[in-house]
C-alpha positions in Angstrom: 52.5 -1.1 -12.1 49.9 1.4 -10.9 46.4 0.9 -9.8 43.4 2.0 -11.8 43.8 5.7 -12.5 40.1 6.1 -12.8 39.9 5.7 -9.0 41.3 9.2 -8.6 38.5 10.7 -10.8 35.5 12.1 -8.8 32.5 9.9 -9.3 30.4 12.7 -10.8 33.0 13.2 -13.5 33.0 9.5 -14.5 29.6 10.2 -16.1 31.3 12.7 -18.4 32.0 10.2 -21.2 28.3 9.8 -22.0 27.6 13.4 -23.2 31.2 13.9 -24.3 31.0 11.0 -26.8 27.8 12.5 -28.2 29.7 15.8 -28.6 32.6 13.9 -30.2 30.5 12.2 -32.8 28.6 15.4 -33.6 31.7 17.6 -34.1 33.8 14.9 -35.7 31.0 13.8 -38.0 30.2 17.3 -39.3 33.9 18.2 -39.3 34.9 15.2 -41.4 32.3 16.0 -44.0 33.1 19.7 -44.2 36.8 19.2 -44.1 36.9 16.3 -46.7 37.4 18.5 -49.8 40.0 20.7 -47.9 42.0 17.6 -46.9 41.8 16.3 -50.4 43.1 19.6 -51.9 45.8 19.9 -49.2 46.9 16.3 -49.8 47.4 17.0 -53.5 49.4 20.1 -52.7 51.6 18.2 -50.2 52.3 15.5 -52.7 53.3 18.1 -55.3 55.7 19.9 -53.0 57.6 16.9 -51.6 57.8 13.1 -52.2 56.1 10.9 -49.7 52.5 10.1 -48.7 50.5 13.2 -47.8 48.9 11.5 -44.9 51.3 10.9 -42.0 50.6 8.0 -39.7 52.4 7.4 -36.3 51.8 5.0 -33.5 50.6 6.8 -30.4 49.5 5.7 -26.9 45.7 6.0 -26.2 43.5 5.4 -23.2 44.8 2.9 -20.7 47.9 2.4 -22.8 46.2 1.1 -26.0 48.2 1.8 -29.1 46.7 3.3 -32.2 47.7 5.0 -35.5 47.1 8.8 -35.5 46.4 10.5 -38.8 47.7 13.9 -39.8 48.6 15.8 -42.9 52.3 15.6 -43.4 54.0 18.9 -42.7 57.7 17.7 -42.8 59.9 15.9 -45.3 59.3 12.1 -45.3 61.2 10.3 -42.5 61.8 13.5 -40.6 61.4 11.8 -37.2 64.5 9.8 -38.0 66.7 12.8 -38.9 67.9 16.0 -37.3 66.4 16.6 -33.9 64.0 13.7 -34.2 60.8 14.3 -32.2 61.9 17.8 -31.2 60.5 20.4 -33.6 61.5 24.0 -33.4 60.4 27.2 -35.2 62.4 27.4 -38.4 63.1 23.6 -38.5 64.4 22.9 -42.0 62.5 19.6 -42.1 59.2 21.5 -42.2 58.0 22.1 -45.8 56.8 25.5 -46.9 53.2 24.3 -47.0 53.8 22.6 -43.7 54.6 25.9 -42.0 51.1 27.1 -43.0 49.4 23.9 -42.0 51.0 24.0 -38.6 50.3 27.7 -38.1 46.5 27.1 -38.3 46.5 23.5 -37.0 45.2 22.3 -40.4 47.5 19.3 -40.2 45.4 17.9 -37.4 42.1 17.8 -39.5 42.6 14.0 -40.1 42.5 13.5 -36.3 38.7 13.7 -36.7 38.9 10.2 -38.3 40.5 9.0 -35.0 37.6 10.5 -33.1 35.1 8.7 -35.3 36.9 5.5 -34.8 36.7 5.9 -31.0 40.5 6.1 -30.5 40.5 9.8 -29.6 38.1 12.5 -28.3 37.8 16.1 -29.4 39.0 17.2 -26.0 41.7 15.4 -23.9 45.4 15.1 -23.4 47.4 15.1 -26.6 48.5 11.5 -27.4 52.2 10.9 -27.0 54.5 8.2 -28.3 55.6 5.1 -26.5 59.1 6.3 -25.6 57.6 9.3 -23.7 55.0 7.2 -21.9 57.7 4.8 -20.8 59.2 7.6 -18.7 55.9 8.5 -16.9 55.9 8.2 -13.2 53.0 6.2 -11.7 51.1 9.5 -11.1 51.7 10.7 -14.6 50.3 7.5 -16.0 46.9 8.8 -14.7 47.0 10.9 -17.9 46.0 7.7 -19.8 42.8 7.4 -17.8 40.8 9.2 -20.6 41.0 9.1 -24.4 43.6 11.5 -25.9 42.2 14.6 -27.6 42.7 16.9 -30.5 42.8 19.8 -28.1 43.1 19.9 -24.3 43.7 21.9 -21.1 47.4 21.8 -21.6 47.0 22.8 -25.3 45.0 26.0 -24.4 47.5 26.9 -21.7 50.7 26.9 -23.7 50.8 23.6 -25.6 54.3 22.8 -27.0 56.0 25.8 -25.3 55.2 24.3 -21.8 57.9 22.4 -19.9 57.0 18.7 -20.1 56.2 18.2 -16.4 53.9 21.2 -16.3 52.1 20.0 -19.4 51.4 16.7 -17.8 50.2 18.3 -14.6 47.7 20.3 -16.6 46.5 17.2 -18.3 46.1 15.5 -15.0 44.0 18.4 -13.8 41.7 17.8 -16.8 41.5 14.1 -16.0 40.5 14.8 -12.4 38.0 17.6 -13.3 36.6 16.3 -16.6 33.1 17.5 -17.4 31.1 18.7 -20.4 31.3 22.3 -19.1 35.1 22.1 -19.0 35.2 20.6 -22.5 33.1 23.5 -23.9 35.4 26.0 -22.1 38.5 24.4 -23.7 36.9 24.4 -27.2 36.2 28.1 -26.9 39.8 28.8 -25.9 41.0 26.6 -28.7 39.6 29.0 -31.3 41.5 31.9 -29.8 44.7 29.7 -29.5 44.6 28.7 -33.2 44.0 32.3 -34.3 46.9 33.6 -32.2 49.4 30.9 -33.1 50.9 30.9 -29.6 52.8 27.9 -28.3 53.3 26.2 -31.6 56.9 25.3 -30.9 58.8 24.1 -27.9 61.3 27.0 -27.6 64.1 26.8 -25.1 62.3 25.3 -22.2 59.2 23.6 -23.6 58.5 20.1 -24.7 59.8 16.6 -23.9 63.5 16.0 -23.5 64.9 12.6 -24.5 66.7 10.8 -21.7 70.4 11.6 -21.5 72.9 8.8 -22.4 75.6 8.2 -19.8 
């Protein structure tokens, strides 16, 4: 077991949650209202294209290891995580639906993440929440990633996201944890707009993403 990862965060950055939560509620509140009709229309389209619930739920690991259900618009065939490459998703993956390709390209599938922000399980900015099997492989240092709420976008996201090698991605998230501030969050939000428009880093490629442990 590791000590409290918050001890590694400079004291001045421990005040960040106060203005950050206000920013979260403002963006998520307005975003949820504005996106509600969009989500409803997309949910209908998803249901018409392939069987299964249009809203995808998955258990993720949040702050200090707390488990929660993340909400997303479904972009793959139902049960995709249990078939093919499992959690590994590549460009051209035949489990992704035609509409899913579009949703992923513009990150529209993550609009329901705003509900998680309103519920206090996520923040607008922070490390992307991962699944339990990935967290179980964290080193004590890497568990410092869990010191803050996971986010819809983050420092690793705007610096390569899925195309980054897994250890590099975690290091970028740890940088965010140790330097967290409202100014950094605003910088990340500005870069997120450019990232979404460019579509860079959507898929893991040859070297990016998490690799499951080898079986010997």
